[in-house]
Structure formats: C-alpha cells, structure tokens
N, C-alpha and C positions, 0 to 999 in steps of 0.2 A: 796780265795775261790777255796771248795776243787774242782779234777778232776779226774772224775772216768774212766777211760779206758773200752771202751767194748773189747773183745775177738772177735778179726775180721778174726783173718787166715782164718778159715773156708770157709767163707761165701765169702774174697777176692777169695780164690782157686778158690774155686766152679763157682765164677762167671767167670774168668782168664780162666779155662777148656771151659766151656759152651760159652762163646765169642771166645776160637778157634776153636770148633765145629763148629759153625755158621759159620764161615770166609769157612774152610774147604767145610764145604755143598755149600757155594757156590760158590767155587772154583769147584766142581762135578757138580751144575748147570750149571755152565756158559762154563765148555766142554761140557754135554750131549747139550746145546744148539747150540754151534758148532760143532755137529758130528755129531746131527738127519739130517735130508733133512725139508728145511723151512717147516715149518707146523704150525701150532697152540698148537703140541709138544712144540717147537721153544719157543714159545712164552710166554708159559708154564715156560718152565726151566729159561727163563729172566728173569720173574717176581719175580720165586720164588730164582733164586741168586741173583736180589738189593733188594729183602724183609731181606733174611738172612744175609746181608752184614747192614741194616738199623738194624738190629735183637744186631747186633756183637758191634756195633758202641753204641748202648743202653746199650746191658751187662756190655761193661768197663765202661761206665758212673755211672754206679749202683756199680759195684766194686769197683771202688772209692771213692766214696759216704761211701759202708759199711766199708772200711779200714780207713775212717777218721773219725769215731762216736767215741764221748765221749761224757759226762755226765758233768757239774759243777752245783755248788750249793751255793747260802750263807742265810745270812739272810734274802734277800728281795727278788732274783730271782733262777731259778732253769732254767741251758740253756740247750736247745739239742746241741746239734753239728752235724749235719751229713754230713760231703763235704763242699761244700759252701753254706747250708745252715743253718739256725739258728730257733731253737723255742724257746722263751723267756717266761716262766711261771709266774707268781707273786706267792712268797710267800706265799702270803696273802690269792691267790684264794686256794692255797690246801687243800681238806679236809680231806686226810688221803692217806696213802700208804701202799698198800697191796701185796700179794704175787700172782704171774701172773695163781699159778694153780686155787686163788680163784677164778678164771670167768670162769674158762674153761667148765663150764654148761651154755647152751644157747649164746658161744659165735660164731659170723659169720664172718670171712674172707674170702678176695681171694687178696691170694698171689702167687708171682712165685715160682714153685716149685723145689727151691734149698738149701742144703744145708746150712744156715743161715742164709736165706733171707727172716729174718719177717718183713718189714717194708710195708706200706701203710693204709691201713685203718678198722677197723672193728666194729662191733656193739655189740651192750652188752644189754640185754634186761634190767639190772639193770643202769647202769653204761649210756647208750646210744653208741654216740660215742667215737671210741678209733685209736689213732695214732699212728701207730706204729713205733717205733726207734728202733728194737731190732734185734740180730746176734745170740740170742741165741731161745730152744724152747720156751713155755711160760710158762713149771713147773720152768725154771729159769730165768720168766722173773719177774720183778718190775710192777704194775698198780700204777701211779700216776695220782689218781681221785682229778679233780676241778669240776663247777657246769655246765659248757659250754662242756667241753671236756675231757677226759683221754689221760694218752698219757704211753706207755708200752714200759719199756727202758732196757735191761742187761748188768747191768756193771759186769767189771770182778769178782768184788768183791762186792758179791750183801750185804751178810752181814753189813758190812763196812759202803754199800752207805745208806743200813736202819738205823743203827746207828744213821751216820750226817744228814742225811733228817729229823730221828723225833727230835732230839738235835735244828735242828735247827727251828721247826714248833714250840718245848716249848718256843723258845727263843724270836717268835714273830718277825716280820720286822720290821726297823728302818727307812724304806722310802717306799713310795708307787712306785709299777713298774707296766706299762702296759703291758699287753700280746701283743707279737709281733712276725709275724712270717716272717725272715728275707731270701728269695729269692734269686739265681743265675740271674744277668740282663736277660739273655734271658728269664727268665722264667715269669718276668715281663710284659715282653710285653703285651700292652692291646690287641692284638689284637688274645693270646691266650684264652681268656672270649666272644668274637666278635662272636656270632655264625653266624650272617648272612655273614660277610668276610668267617670263615671256610666252608659253608657251599658250598661259590661259589666257591671257590677255590677245595674244594672237588671234586666240579661237572667239574666243566674244567677240572682236572685230570683222573677225573673218564671217561670221552668222551673220551681220548685223550688215551688214555689206550685202552678203546673199539674199537676203530676206530685202532690201531695197530692188538687188538688181530682176530678184520675180516678183515685186511693185510693178515694175517699170515696163520689164516685156510683159509681162502681164495685161496690163493696163490700154494695148490698144483691141485688145480683144472681148474683155471683160464687158457685160452688161452693163446699163443704165444707170440700172439701178440693182447696188448688192444686196446680199440678206445678209446683216448684221448681227443678227440673235436667232437660236433657232428653242421651243420649246420645249419638252421634255420628248413631248413627239418625235422630236425633229422636222418641223415643221418650221418655217423661218417667220419670224412671226415681226421682225424690225428689220426696218430697208434704212437706205443711205446713197448719195452718191454717189457715182464711182470714182474721186478722187478720194474720199474716205480707205480705198486700198493701201495710200500712205500713211496711215494712221499708224498701223500696228509698226512700222520700223523704225517710226520717230520716236514713238515712246518707250522704243528698244533702245534707240539709239541717247535719250534721254536717261531710263535708264542705267544703262554702261557708264553713259557720263561721269553719273552721281556714284555707283561703283569702284569708279575709278579713283574719284579723288575720296573716298572715306579708305578704300582700300589701301592709297598711298600712304595718308596719313597712319594708318595701321602699321605697316610695313619700316615706317619710318621710326619708331616707336619699338622695333623688335617684335610686334607680333606676325611672324609672318603667317602660321599656321592661320590667324582669326583670316587676313588678308587673302590669301590663298582662297579657302571658304568663301569670300565673299566676291572672288570672281570665277572660281569655277561656278557661284550660284547665277552672277551675271553671263555666261555663258550658256547655263540651262536655262535662264529667262528669254535668250535672243531663240532658242532653239522653240519655245514656245511660242514667240508671235510670227517666230516661221510656219509654224502649225496653223496657229489664226489667217495670217497671211494666204496661205492655201487652200484655207476651209472658205474664207472672203469672194476671193477673186475666183473661184470655178467651182464654187454654189450657183446654179443660176436659181432667180426669184419662180417662186410658182405663182 
C-alpha cells in the first residue's frame, strides 16, 4: 500500500497559535471578571473565559488531527488517515479523480478560517456532498469522486498521487471492500446522535446559566440584607447577606452535575427512559432555583 503524506506544517502551526491566543484571551477575561465589581459584566467575562478555554481545547484537538493526516491506497481501497479517524473508500466505488480547481465554481463550504484548515463538508451542484480532508487550498487539492460522496485531499506530492491512483483504477480491485468511517471512541457514543438527550442537557445547562446571569445582574442593585424565607403570611422571617443571592444557582449546578453523572451511567446501561426522566427533572429543578433567585433578589426586606 502506497502512503502519501499531507503537508500539515502550516495547518498545525496556525492551529497551535490560535489555541495559544484563545488561552491568552481566557486569562484576560478571567482577570477582568476578578477585577470588575460583581455584576452582569463579571458574568459575561466568566462565560467568555470558559468559552475560550473550550475553544482552545478544540483547536488543539483539530491541530493534532491535521498533523496526523495522510492518504494510502492499493488496488482495493483508498484510506484517509485523519488523526484517530479513518475513512476507507473502496476503489471499486471510485469513478474518477479530478483537480480541486475544477470544482471551484459553485462549491459551497463552511470552514474555520485558519491557514491550512480545509476540513469538514462541502456541497457542489454536480458532485453533491464532498468531505474535506485537506491541508492546502482548493487549487492544490485532488477530488476523489464516488457515487455517494466525494473526498477532497491534498497529498504533498499530488502528481505522484494522481499517477498512482489512476494506475490502480486501471488495475481494478482484487477483492470487495466495504466503505467504512472509523471514528475515535468518544465520537461513537450514542448520546451524540440522541436529540432528546442533547435537548434535555442543553436546556438544563442553559437554565442554570441564566440563573447565574440573573444573580450577577441583580447583585449591584440588591439590598444589603436579603429576605431568604417567608412565613405563612408572606412576611420575611429570615434574612441573609447579599452574596447569598448566588446560593440558589450554585446548589442548582451541583444538583445538575450529580443528575448528569447518574443519568449517563443509566444511559450507558440502556436505561434511556430513566436517564431522560432524571435529566428532565434536573431541568425542572433549574426552573425552581431560577424562581428562588428571582424571589430572593427582588424581594425587599420589611
């Protein structure tokens, strides 16, 4: 099997530089959150810091994928290596190989705007869906065309790749190979394709985030003493300092994390309904703590 490497130097470097910039931005946002008076701005800086850290992790993962890109072929299969991911294309399915510049007109793609980051999916009016596994611009790419999907690749020695590919197409395969897409273990978890599970988890996290935002936004204008409990007549009978405005969202977050952990254990055992009920209950609990935050934050002590 012939192996053709992709030139990933520019792609890897740009990814690492972007990740470092994201980490630096996260540090700046965290420092700003610490320095500004506690308010909605603090919440915004904290969310920005968390988001930038997540982005940095994603950038490092993609940089690794790009650095490990290569293409192999023999008479029976064309194999794309993309980090831990493998795309196995039967040579019997390949109709032809064409230059990337030949499909420039009408091609629609959405990609992360970094040098060398040509991965993802695209659509072409004639070819349909194209999966991108390239580290070079379109004019340096080769398109492997099959009836179901096409593949854009960028071998360092594209002329040798084209010669080898066309030679093997003429030789015809000696055995049947099935198309396969091998993904890293964490990407094959069923939960990623379970819309109900994802909706419940996103809803619960979103409600908790809104509760934290409400607490931070209300904090500057809240009274120094908060009414924490009311008797049967609706009169406040227990008070607390203003920082206790954050007690409901913190308790809600702890409850949510415990529910997610137990729910995931149930989900892995095949108890999907039980997991859904637990996560739905967690979302309902977030609503309860949101109401508690509103009650505490906007009730004036008598």
